[in-house]
N, C-alpha and C positions, 0 to 999 in steps of 0.2 A: 700533553703529548710530547712536550719537551723537544727532543731532536727531530721529531716529525711535525712540529707545529708550523713550520715554514712550508709553503706550497712546493710540492715537487718532490718530496722525500717519504720514503717508507723504511720501516725497520722491523727487525725480529730478534728474538733471543731464545735459547733453549738450554737444556742440560744434555750435553753430547756424551760425557763420560770422561772428560779430562779431570774433573773433580768428582768426589764421591756422590754428592747430592745436589749442591747448588748449581744454578745456571752457570755455564762456562763458555758459551758462545754467543756472538751477536753479529747481526749483518745489517748494514746501513746501505741503502741504495737510492738512486733517483727513481722516481715513479715510472718514467717512460724509458728508463735504462740508457739515456743518452748521457754522455760525460758532460760534466758541469766544471766551472772554474773551481779550483781547489788550492787554498794556501795551506802552508804547513811549517811548523818549527819542530825541531827534533833535539834530542839529547846531544850535549857536547862531550859526553864520556867517549873516550878513545876505544873503549871496549864496547861498542855499540852492537846490538843484537842484529842478527840477519834480517828480520823484518824492517828494521830501520834502514839498513843498507839497501834493501830492495825498494822501499818507498822512495827514498832519495833519488835512486837511479830511474824509476819509473817517472817521477814527476819532472826530473830534468829532460828525460827523453820525449815526454808527451806535452810539454809546455804548461804543466800545472793543470791537469784535468782529471776527473775521476767519475766513474759510474757507480762505484761501490767501494765500501771498506768492510773486510771480514775480520773479526776480531776473536781471538780466544783467551781465556783467563785460565790460571792454574799452572801455567808453564810459559816462560818467557821466551823460550827458543833462543836463548842467549848462552854463549860459551859453547856453541854447537858446531862451529866451523862451517866447511863447505857443505856438509850434509844438512845442516840447519838452514842455509840458504835455499837448498833444493826443496826442503819441506815448506818454507815460506812461499816459494814460487808455486808449489803444488797446491797449497791452500788457495792462492789467488786464481790458479788455473781452474780449479774445481768450481769455485764461486763463479768464475766467467762462464764456464759451461752452463751451470745451473741457471744463470740469468741471461744467457745467450748474448753475451757482450764481449768486447776484446779484452783480454787478460792484461794488455798494456794499460788499461784504465781501471784496473782493480788493485786497491791498496790493501796491505796486510799489517795487522798489529797483534802483538802477543804480550801477555803480562803474567807474571808468576815466578816461580822458582827458576834460578839460573843453573845451568850446566847439565840439564837432563833433556835428552832428545824429546821432540813432540810425540805424543801418541797419535800418529797420523790416522789410523784405522777409524776411530770414532769421530775424528774431526772431518775427514773426508765423507764419512757416511752421513753425518749431520747436516753437511752443507746444502744439499738439495732440499732437505726438509725445511731448512731455514728459508730458503728462497721461496718455497711455496707458502711460508708463513707471512711473508712480507705484508705489511700494511700500515696505515696511518695510526692504528692503535697499538702498534707493537713496540712503542718507545720505552715503556716500562720494562718489558722483557728484555730489550736490548740493554737498558741501563743496568739491569741485574746480571746480564751475561758477561759484562766486562769487569765485575768486581773481583778483587782477590781477598784480602783481610778486612775490606771495607765492612762496616755493620749496616750501612744504608746506601741507597742509591743517591746520586748527585745529579740533579737535573735543574734546567733553568729556562725560562721563556722571557723574552723582552719584545714588547710590541711597540713599533713606531709609526710614523705617519705613511701608511701605504706599504709597510713591510713588517715581516716577523723574523725574529732571531730566536733560535732554540739551541739547546746544548745538553750533553751529559758528560760526565767525567768520572774517574776512579782515582783513588790515591789515598793512602793511609800512612805508609812508611816508605823508606828509601826516596826521601823527598829533599832536595836542596836546590838553591837557585842556580840553574844553568839551562837556559832556554826554556822549554817546556819543563814540567816537573811531574808528569804523570801521563795518563791518557786522557785526552779531551777531544770531543767531537762536537763542532758547532755547525749549524746549518742555517741559511737564510734564503728568502725568496727574492732579496734585492739583487740588482744587477750592478755588479762592481768590477772594474778592470782587475786583472789578476794581480798585477804589480801593486796596485793600491790596496787590494785585499790582503796581500802578503805584508805590506807595511803595517796595516792595522792590527793584524794577528801578532806580528813581532812586538809592536809598541805595547799592545794590551798584555801580552805574556810577560813583558819586562816590568809593567807596572803592577801586575797581579800574581800570576803563577810564580814568577821569579822572586817574590818577595817572601815566599813561604819556605820555611826551613825546619822541617820536622826532625831530622836527625843527622844533616849534614852529608848524607849519602845520595849521590846523583845516579839515578837508574840507568840501566843499559838500554831501556826501551822507551824512555820518555817521548811522547808524541802529542802534539795539538794539531788539530785540522779544522779549517773553516771551508765549507762547501756552499757555493752560491748558485742557486737554480736560475736566477734572473727572471722568475715567473711574473714578478710584479713591477719590473723596471727599475731605473735608477732612482735612488732615494733623492728627494727634493733637497734635503740637508745632508750632505755627505759627511760633514763633520759630526752632526748629531748622530749618524750611524756609526761612525768611528768610536764615538763615546759609548754608544750602546754595547759594541764589541767588548770594550773594556769593562763596562758594568757587568755583562754576563760572565766574563772571566773572573771578575772580582767576587761575584756571587758564588761561583763554583770553588773558588779558592778558599773562601771562608767555610764552605760545606766540607771541604777536604780537611781544613784545620780543625773543625770540631769533631771529626771522625778519625783524627790521627791515632795511631797505635799507641794505646795506654794513656791517652791525653786525659788530664783533668784540669789544665789551665793553659790559656792562650796568652802570649805576651806580645803586645803591639809595641815593638821596639823602634825608636827613632834615635839615630846618631846624627848630631849637628855639630857644627864647629870644626869640621874636617878642612884640610887644605884643598880638597876637591870632592865631588860627589864619588869618584871612584874610590878614594881612600875611605870615605864614610861607609860604602859598601863592603869593603874588606873588614873594617872594624866592626861593623854590624854582624857580619857573617861569622866572625871570630867569637863574638859575644854569644850569639844565639846557638852556636854549636858546642860551647863550653859546657862540659857535664856538670861541673860545680854550680854554674849559673843555672842550668836547667834544673838541677836538684833543688836549688833555693826557690825557684818558681814553684816547684811541687809542694814544697813545705809552706808557701806563702811568706817567705822570709825575705824582707828587703835588704838583702846582703849587698849593699852598694859597693863594697870593696871588691867583690868578685867581678862586678861589671867593669870597673876601672882596670883591674888586673888583666882582664881578658882583652880590653882595648889596648892596654899598654904593651901587650905582647903580639899584637897584630902586624907590627912592622910599619905603622903609619905615623905621621907626625902628630904630636900631642903635647900641649902645654898644660901640665898637671895644675900649675898655679892658677889657671883660668878655667879649669874644668868644672863642670857642674853635673850632678846626678839628681833626677827627680822621678818619683813614682806617682802616677796619677795627678801630676802637677804640683805635687808637694816636694820641695827641694829638701834632700836629706844630706847632701854632701856639696861642698864648694872648695875649690883649691886643694882638693885630694884629702880633705878631712871632714868629719861629720859636723853638721851644724844643728842648731835647735830647730825642731820642727813638730808638727801636729802628729803625734804618735798614735792617737786614736783614730784620726782620719786615715793615716797611713795603714794601719792594721785592717780597716774595713775595706780599703781598696784592695789590699793584697789578698783577701778572703774571696774576692769575686772570681767568677769563671774566666774573666779576661782582665788583664792588667795592662796599663800603658806605663812605659818607661822611656825617658829620655836620658841620653848620655852626651854631654857636650864636651868635645875634645879641646876647645879653647885654642884652635889652631888656624881657623879660617871660616869660610862660609859654605863648605860643602855639607851635604846632608843625604841621608838614605833611610829608608824604612824596611824593616823585616818583620815578618810574623813568625814568632818563635813559639815552641811547645815545650811543655815541662818534661821531665824525666822522672819516672817512677816505676814501680814494680810491674805495671801493666805492659809497658814496652818491652821490659826484659822477658817477661813470661811469653809474649807473642814472638819474639825474635830468636829465642832459644830453641823453638821447635819448628821453625819453618823448613829445615831441611831433613 
């Protein structure tokens, strides 16, 4: 039941007609329609979509509460200006009418192509039907309704001592570390103060969602939300609950990585030896987004020189003489030159679906982790036809 596994939540999904055939709308709501605590993080893209602007405003005005979230896929309602904001408001208002709740507590999310007005007629027509379909068994349909180029749904459930945490997400491309990195909706029946819940979601997002870098492109619509019904009271171990939030986000992150557009290989990249964690993150991002590096991952080629070249051009401190590069724990370069290593073991590691890489900059104690994706023909095929 994923996003409806926690007590107090219902969901539904359907095909409204935004897309030709697949599900393209979802509705998540509280079972009794009363607003509950809601934490959220959003894209840091300055070209944020109208639904993001609307949700930021609503949560600021109502103190972080939500009765429902309505979502459409296939169209991001981004680059649509004032009419796009009116359309987002109309989506929320129609959902509020269908649920008999205050529109001030209905959040709106969209995902899909940029720069095209929303097809409001099918969206508004489908909203009352979604409201009537709401149920605990609607999680799968809702998870399907938020997908764009995803091949599979992404869902998770974590059960703790007296509480449950569930969630769903979508994301295959246009993913880069910058707050959220896709659409993700988490629910729990634990009772957690809003400020604490917000801190947990932000921390979990930084440790998980923000380590995933598919293509270096930060979406206009990135949103992650965590709703808490409080049905089962406060967790006895609040730190344990916070770790569970991170666990759920990490699970969804890896599901997105494995379904990334054109993906054949995942790289778990760690940058160490930076003067600070911040500089390590800059270097890791520069490496993970480098097309030459990504192509070498696609080919299973341990081309360590491309890693150091990308790190060296990141604008961070680096002592080449003290640098080290290792694949799967096998050191292949030290001091900026190749060293003797186990070539057979290295080749076997590079042919796996997931590879681990460490780049030590030799400049300090800072470190950062990034989940990178290879670059092959599949990604180009997918993104040359999206518009």
